[in-house]
C-alpha positions as CSV (number, residue, x, y, z in Angstrom):
1,M,119.3,-186.1,-219.3
2,S,116.1,-187.8,-220.5
3,D,112.6,-186.8,-219.4
4,E,112.1,-190.3,-218.0
5,E,114.8,-190.2,-215.4
6,P,114.7,-186.8,-213.5
7,A,114.8,-188.5,-210.1
8,L,117.8,-190.6,-211.0
9,R,119.7,-187.7,-212.4
10,H,118.9,-185.2,-209.8
11,N,118.3,-187.5,-206.8
12,G,114.7,-186.5,-206.5
13,R,115.1,-182.8,-206.8
14,V,112.7,-182.2,-209.7
15,H,110.3,-179.3,-210.0
16,Q,106.5,-179.4,-210.1
17,D,104.5,-177.2,-212.4
18,S,103.5,-174.1,-210.4
19,G,99.9,-174.6,-211.3
20,S,99.5,-178.1,-209.9
21,A,99.5,-179.2,-206.3
22,P,102.0,-182.0,-205.5
23,A,100.3,-185.4,-205.0
24,A,101.2,-187.8,-202.3
25,L,103.8,-190.3,-203.5
26,P,103.7,-194.0,-202.8
27,A,106.4,-195.5,-200.6
28,G,109.5,-196.3,-202.6
29,I,109.2,-193.3,-204.8
30,P,111.4,-190.3,-203.9
31,R,109.7,-187.0,-203.1
32,P,110.7,-184.1,-205.4
33,W,112.4,-182.1,-202.6
34,W,114.5,-185.0,-201.2
35,I,118.3,-184.7,-201.2
36,Y,119.0,-187.8,-199.2
37,Q,117.2,-190.7,-200.9
38,G,117.7,-193.4,-198.2
39,T,119.2,-195.9,-200.6
40,G,122.8,-195.8,-199.4
41,R,123.9,-195.2,-203.0
42,P,126.3,-192.2,-203.4
43,L,125.1,-189.1,-205.3
44,H,126.0,-189.1,-208.9
45,D,126.1,-186.5,-211.7
46,V,125.6,-183.8,-209.0
47,S,127.3,-182.7,-205.8
48,L,125.7,-181.9,-202.5
49,E,127.0,-178.3,-202.7
50,E,125.0,-177.8,-205.9
51,I,121.7,-179.1,-204.5
52,L,121.7,-178.2,-200.8
53,P,119.7,-175.0,-200.3
54,P,121.2,-172.1,-198.3
55,P,120.4,-172.3,-194.6
56,P,117.6,-170.3,-193.0
57,P,118.8,-166.9,-191.9
58,W,118.6,-167.9,-188.2
59,R,120.9,-170.9,-188.9
60,A,123.6,-169.2,-191.0
61,F,126.9,-168.9,-189.1
62,G,129.4,-167.9,-191.7
63,G,132.5,-169.1,-190.0
64,V,135.9,-168.6,-191.8
65,S,139.0,-170.7,-191.4
66,A,142.1,-169.2,-190.0
67,S,145.0,-168.7,-192.3
68,P,148.1,-171.0,-192.1
69,V,150.6,-170.0,-189.5
70,E,154.0,-168.6,-190.0
71,G,156.8,-169.9,-187.7
72,N,157.4,-173.4,-186.5
73,G,154.3,-174.9,-188.2
74,R,152.6,-175.6,-184.8
75,S,151.9,-172.0,-183.7
76,G,152.9,-168.5,-184.6
77,S,151.5,-165.5,-186.4
78,L,148.7,-165.5,-189.1
79,A,150.1,-165.8,-192.6
80,D,149.0,-163.2,-195.2
81,T,146.9,-165.0,-197.7
82,G,145.0,-162.0,-199.0
83,D,141.2,-162.1,-199.0
84,T,140.9,-165.8,-199.8
85,P,139.9,-167.8,-196.7
86,T,141.5,-171.2,-196.2
87,E,139.5,-174.3,-195.4
88,P,140.1,-177.1,-192.9
89,P,141.4,-180.2,-194.5
90,A,138.8,-182.3,-196.3
91,P,137.5,-185.1,-194.2
92,P,139.2,-188.4,-194.8
93,E,137.3,-191.4,-196.3
94,D,136.8,-194.4,-194.0
95,E,135.4,-196.9,-196.4
96,Q,136.4,-199.8,-194.1
97,D,134.4,-198.5,-191.2
98,S,131.5,-197.7,-193.5
99,A,131.5,-201.1,-195.0
100,R,131.6,-202.7,-191.6
101,R,128.6,-200.7,-190.5
102,L,126.6,-200.8,-193.8
103,G,127.9,-203.7,-195.8
104,A,130.1,-203.5,-198.9
105,T,127.0,-203.2,-201.2
106,P,124.5,-200.3,-200.7
107,L,121.0,-201.5,-199.6
108,G,119.4,-200.4,-202.8
109,A,116.0,-200.6,-201.1
110,R,114.7,-197.1,-200.2
111,S,114.3,-196.3,-196.5
112,D,111.0,-195.5,-194.9
113,P,109.5,-192.2,-196.3
114,E,109.2,-190.8,-192.8
115,E,113.0,-191.4,-192.2
116,A,113.9,-189.7,-195.5
117,D,111.5,-186.8,-194.8
118,L,113.1,-186.1,-191.4
119,V,116.7,-186.5,-192.5
120,N,116.1,-184.1,-195.4
121,A,114.3,-181.6,-193.1
122,A,117.3,-181.8,-190.7
123,L,119.7,-181.2,-193.7
124,I,117.8,-178.2,-195.0
125,L,117.0,-176.6,-191.6
126,R,120.5,-177.3,-190.2
127,R,119.0,-178.9,-187.1
128,P,120.1,-182.0,-185.1
129,L,118.2,-185.2,-185.6
130,L,117.2,-187.1,-182.5
131,V,116.8,-190.8,-183.4
132,T,115.1,-193.2,-181.0
133,G,114.0,-196.8,-181.3
134,R,114.6,-200.2,-179.8
135,P,118.2,-201.5,-179.6
136,G,119.3,-202.9,-182.9
137,T,117.0,-201.0,-185.2
138,G,119.8,-199.2,-187.0
139,K,119.9,-195.8,-185.2
140,S,123.7,-195.5,-185.3
141,T,124.0,-196.8,-188.9
142,L,121.8,-194.0,-190.1
143,A,124.7,-191.6,-189.7
144,F,126.9,-193.8,-191.8
145,R,124.3,-194.2,-194.5
146,I,123.8,-190.4,-194.7
147,S,127.6,-189.9,-195.0
148,R,128.0,-192.5,-197.7
149,E,125.1,-191.3,-199.8
150,L,126.0,-187.6,-199.6
151,G,129.8,-188.1,-199.9
152,L,130.6,-186.4,-196.6
153,G,133.6,-188.6,-195.6
154,R,134.4,-190.1,-192.3
155,V,131.7,-190.0,-189.6
156,L,132.8,-188.3,-186.4
157,R,131.5,-190.5,-183.6
158,W,131.1,-189.3,-180.0
159,P,130.1,-192.3,-177.8
160,I,128.4,-190.9,-174.7
161,T,128.9,-192.3,-171.2
162,T,127.9,-191.0,-167.7
163,R,131.3,-189.2,-167.6
164,S,131.0,-187.4,-170.9
165,T,131.2,-183.6,-170.7
166,L,130.8,-180.8,-173.3
167,R,134.5,-180.2,-173.1
168,S,135.4,-183.8,-173.8
169,G,133.4,-183.6,-177.0
170,L,135.0,-180.2,-178.0
171,Y,138.7,-180.8,-177.1
172,G,141.2,-182.4,-174.8
173,Y,144.2,-180.7,-173.3
174,D,147.0,-182.7,-171.8
175,A,148.3,-180.3,-169.2
176,V,150.2,-183.0,-167.4
177,G,151.9,-184.2,-170.6
178,R,153.0,-180.6,-171.3
179,V,154.5,-180.3,-167.8
180,H,156.4,-183.6,-168.3
181,A,157.7,-182.4,-171.6
182,A,158.9,-179.2,-170.0
183,A,160.7,-181.2,-167.3
184,A,162.3,-183.4,-170.0
185,G,163.4,-180.3,-171.9
186,Q,164.9,-178.8,-168.7
187,A,166.8,-181.9,-168.0
188,A,168.2,-182.1,-171.5
189,E,169.1,-178.4,-171.7
190,G,170.3,-178.0,-168.2
191,D,168.5,-174.7,-167.7
192,T,165.2,-173.4,-166.4
193,H,163.3,-174.5,-169.5
194,Q,159.6,-173.7,-169.1
195,P,156.7,-174.6,-171.5
196,G,155.9,-171.7,-173.6
197,P,152.8,-170.9,-175.7
198,E,154.6,-172.0,-178.8
199,D,154.3,-175.6,-178.0
200,I,150.7,-175.8,-176.7
201,G,149.3,-177.2,-179.9
202,D,151.3,-180.4,-179.3
203,F,149.1,-181.1,-176.3
204,L,145.7,-180.1,-177.5
205,Q,143.4,-182.1,-179.7
206,L,139.9,-181.4,-180.9
207,G,137.2,-183.9,-180.1
208,P,134.5,-185.2,-182.5
209,L,132.1,-182.3,-181.6
210,G,134.9,-179.7,-181.9
211,T,136.1,-181.1,-185.2
212,A,132.5,-181.1,-186.6
213,M,132.1,-177.4,-185.7
214,L,135.2,-176.4,-187.8
215,P,134.3,-174.0,-190.7
216,H,134.0,-176.7,-193.3
217,R,132.6,-175.8,-196.7
218,L,130.4,-179.0,-196.6
219,P,128.9,-180.3,-193.4
220,R,130.5,-183.1,-191.4
221,V,128.5,-186.0,-190.1
222,L,128.5,-186.2,-186.3
223,L,127.1,-189.2,-184.5
224,I,126.4,-188.6,-180.8
225,D,125.7,-192.2,-179.7
226,E,123.6,-193.3,-176.8
227,F,122.8,-189.8,-175.6
228,D,120.4,-191.1,-172.9
229,K,123.5,-192.2,-170.9
230,S,124.6,-188.6,-170.5
231,D,124.8,-186.5,-167.4
232,I,121.7,-184.5,-166.7
233,D,123.4,-181.2,-167.7
234,L,124.8,-182.3,-171.0
235,P,121.7,-181.7,-173.2
236,N,121.4,-178.1,-172.2
237,D,125.2,-177.5,-172.5
238,L,125.1,-179.0,-176.0
239,L,122.1,-176.9,-176.9
240,D,124.1,-173.7,-176.4
241,I,126.8,-174.8,-178.8
242,F,124.3,-175.8,-181.4
243,E,122.5,-172.5,-181.2
244,A,125.6,-170.4,-181.2
245,G,127.5,-172.4,-183.8
246,E,130.7,-171.6,-182.1
247,Y,132.9,-172.3,-179.1
248,S,136.2,-171.1,-177.5
249,I,139.2,-172.9,-176.1
250,P,140.2,-170.9,-173.0
251,E,143.8,-172.2,-173.0
252,L,144.2,-170.6,-176.5
253,V,142.2,-167.5,-175.7
254,R,144.6,-166.6,-172.9
255,I,147.6,-166.5,-175.2
256,R,146.0,-165.0,-178.2
257,R,148.0,-161.8,-178.1
258,R,151.3,-163.7,-178.1
259,R,150.1,-166.6,-180.3
260,P,147.2,-165.5,-182.4
261,A,147.1,-168.8,-184.3
262,V,147.9,-172.3,-183.1
263,S,147.8,-175.5,-185.1
264,V,146.1,-178.4,-183.2
265,L,145.2,-182.0,-184.0
266,T,141.6,-182.8,-184.9
267,D,139.6,-186.0,-184.3
268,D,140.5,-187.2,-187.8
269,P,143.6,-189.4,-187.8
270,E,146.8,-187.5,-188.8
271,R,144.9,-184.3,-189.4
272,S,145.4,-180.8,-188.0
273,T,143.8,-177.4,-188.3
274,V,144.6,-173.8,-187.3
275,I,142.7,-172.1,-184.5
276,A,142.8,-168.3,-184.5
277,S,142.4,-166.4,-181.2
278,G,141.2,-169.5,-179.5
279,R,137.7,-169.4,-181.2
280,V,136.0,-171.7,-183.6
281,R,132.8,-170.8,-185.6
282,C,131.2,-173.2,-188.0
283,R,130.5,-172.5,-191.6
284,A,128.3,-175.4,-192.7
285,F,126.4,-176.7,-189.6
286,P,127.2,-180.4,-189.2
287,V,124.7,-183.2,-189.9
288,V,124.1,-184.2,-186.3
289,V,122.6,-187.6,-185.6
290,I,121.8,-188.2,-181.9
291,T,120.8,-191.7,-180.9
292,S,118.8,-192.7,-177.8
293,N,117.3,-195.9,-176.6
294,G,114.5,-194.0,-174.9
295,E,115.8,-194.6,-171.4
296,R,115.3,-191.0,-170.2
297,E,113.5,-187.8,-171.0
298,F,115.3,-184.7,-172.4
299,P,114.6,-181.1,-171.5
300,P,111.8,-179.5,-173.6
301,A,114.2,-176.7,-174.8
302,F,116.5,-179.4,-176.2
303,L,113.7,-181.3,-177.8
304,R,112.2,-178.2,-179.4
305,R,115.4,-177.6,-181.3
306,C,115.8,-181.1,-182.6
307,L,113.8,-183.0,-185.2
308,Q,112.7,-186.4,-183.7
309,L,112.6,-189.7,-185.6
310,R,111.6,-193.0,-184.2
311,L,112.9,-196.0,-186.2
312,P,110.5,-198.9,-186.4
313,D,111.6,-202.5,-186.2
314,P,112.8,-203.6,-189.6
315,D,110.4,-205.8,-191.6
316,A,111.3,-208.8,-193.7
317,D,112.2,-206.8,-196.8
318,R,114.5,-204.5,-194.9
319,L,116.1,-207.4,-193.1
320,A,116.7,-209.2,-196.5
321,A,118.3,-206.0,-197.8
322,I,120.6,-205.8,-194.8
323,V,121.6,-209.5,-195.3
324,A,122.3,-208.8,-198.9
325,A,124.4,-205.7,-198.2
326,H,126.6,-207.5,-195.6
327,L,126.7,-211.1,-196.8
328,G,125.2,-211.2,-200.3
329,R,123.1,-214.2,-199.4
330,A,119.5,-212.9,-199.2
331,D,118.4,-215.3,-202.0
332,D,119.7,-218.4,-200.1
333,P,116.6,-220.4,-199.0
334,R,118.2,-220.9,-195.6
335,A,118.6,-217.2,-195.2
336,R,115.0,-216.5,-196.1
337,E,113.9,-219.1,-193.6
338,L,116.1,-217.6,-190.9
339,I,114.6,-214.1,-191.6
340,Q,111.1,-215.4,-191.0
341,M,112.2,-217.3,-187.9
342,F,114.0,-214.2,-186.7
343,L,110.9,-212.0,-187.0
344,E,108.8,-214.5,-185.1
345,R,111.5,-214.8,-182.3
346,S,111.9,-211.1,-182.2
347,E,108.2,-210.6,-181.6
348,R,108.2,-213.2,-178.8
349,E,111.4,-211.8,-177.2
350,G,110.3,-208.1,-177.3
351,G,112.7,-207.2,-180.0
352,L,116.1,-208.5,-181.4
353,A,118.9,-206.6,-183.2
354,A,119.6,-206.9,-186.9
355,D,123.2,-207.9,-186.2
356,Q,121.9,-211.0,-184.3
357,L,120.2,-212.1,-187.6
358,L,123.5,-211.5,-189.5
359,N,125.3,-213.7,-187.0
360,A,122.8,-216.5,-187.5
361,V,122.8,-216.2,-191.3
362,Y,126.6,-216.3,-191.4
363,L,126.7,-219.4,-189.2
364,V,124.0,-221.3,-191.2
365,T,125.4,-220.4,-194.7
366,S,129.1,-221.0,-193.8
367,Q,130.8,-224.2,-194.7
368,S,131.4,-225.0,-191.1
369,H,127.6,-225.3,-190.3
370,V,126.3,-228.8,-189.9
371,P,122.5,-229.0,-189.2
372,G,121.6,-231.0,-186.1
373,P,119.7,-230.9,-182.8
374,E,122.3,-228.6,-181.3
375,W,121.5,-225.9,-183.9
376,E,118.3,-224.8,-182.0
377,E,120.3,-224.4,-178.8
378,L,122.9,-222.4,-180.6
379,L,120.3,-220.2,-182.2
380,R,118.8,-219.5,-178.8
381,A,122.2,-218.3,-177.6
382,V,122.7,-216.1,-180.6
383,W,119.2,-214.7,-180.5
384,H,119.2,-213.9,-176.8
385,R,117.0,-211.2,-175.3
386,L,118.2,-207.6,-175.2
387,D,117.0,-206.8,-171.7
388,S,120.5,-206.8,-170.4
389,A,122.0,-205.3,-173.6
390,A,119.9,-202.2,-174.0
391,G,123.0,-200.1,-174.9
392,S,123.6,-201.8,-178.2
393,T,122.5,-200.0,-181.4
């Protein structure tokens, strides 16, 4: 490694001389302590495990994975694997979803220093990040940018509605389906077939929150989207899980003596994990990004345990980088003209979303576009006000 490139080789984790105070760095230059750089470019020459400091003592949870089960592969007794703990399956990659959210090409342009400061603080302190801002400012895409840059795999997304509960985020249990399966088994076998504890794993699936809290070696990225739509009790319910770093599944706790280990599906497609004694405790606290459009206030106790970031409206340079990442057409004169028009329209309309700009750039730079008087009318339809679409991010 050359002396001229410490930030590139170590992603900003360079050391100051102990005798000198660190100077304020201009925007665009990474701070020495940053892990997340805000460029969208994956880490290179180093892994997150090597550069992520250990958690504060009050945020260390030390969860250990259950051993594989012996028996029918769905539930049974704990297998003897010695003293070596097993680990939940590595998160799958989802490059298609990431490219759809972020574009096929990383932005390259560094994010705002305040954004990078707070993302890195959340990483190091193992605290949730509450992200607010006007619709369309990129709150949800921040989770995907963190995951791509740090190599943390598929983002676990929990979209919040007024009906969302803590249990729906942790797991789902299909009791009705289990009863129907028992009835079908009874009809087929011609006896008093009853559902037993051995088949319960077939009807239980962890949700995005439950999957994020599994004892992974590296943190998962959990996006809790549009949290201001939640029921009034959900923030405090969620706070208890984040503080304890663990949860239990009552349906499995009740049968733990007969079935100490049960294999259940996770939120990741075609993935399963083993739950021991009905309890889950995290090992690496997940990277939690909670988005809110600012439509409600949250309890002080909840806010005290989150780091809060407000995303500003993107400027011309940021919009050009977004267009380049998704469409590769930021240098097109028509695209530059549209960016300027978009900024002016956004100021008049009280804020527009970046995806509205992408729609317009795609239309104007595609072969099907023919300039004419109807273009202004079409542009007004594409760049409509967001007053009635405040839920988009």
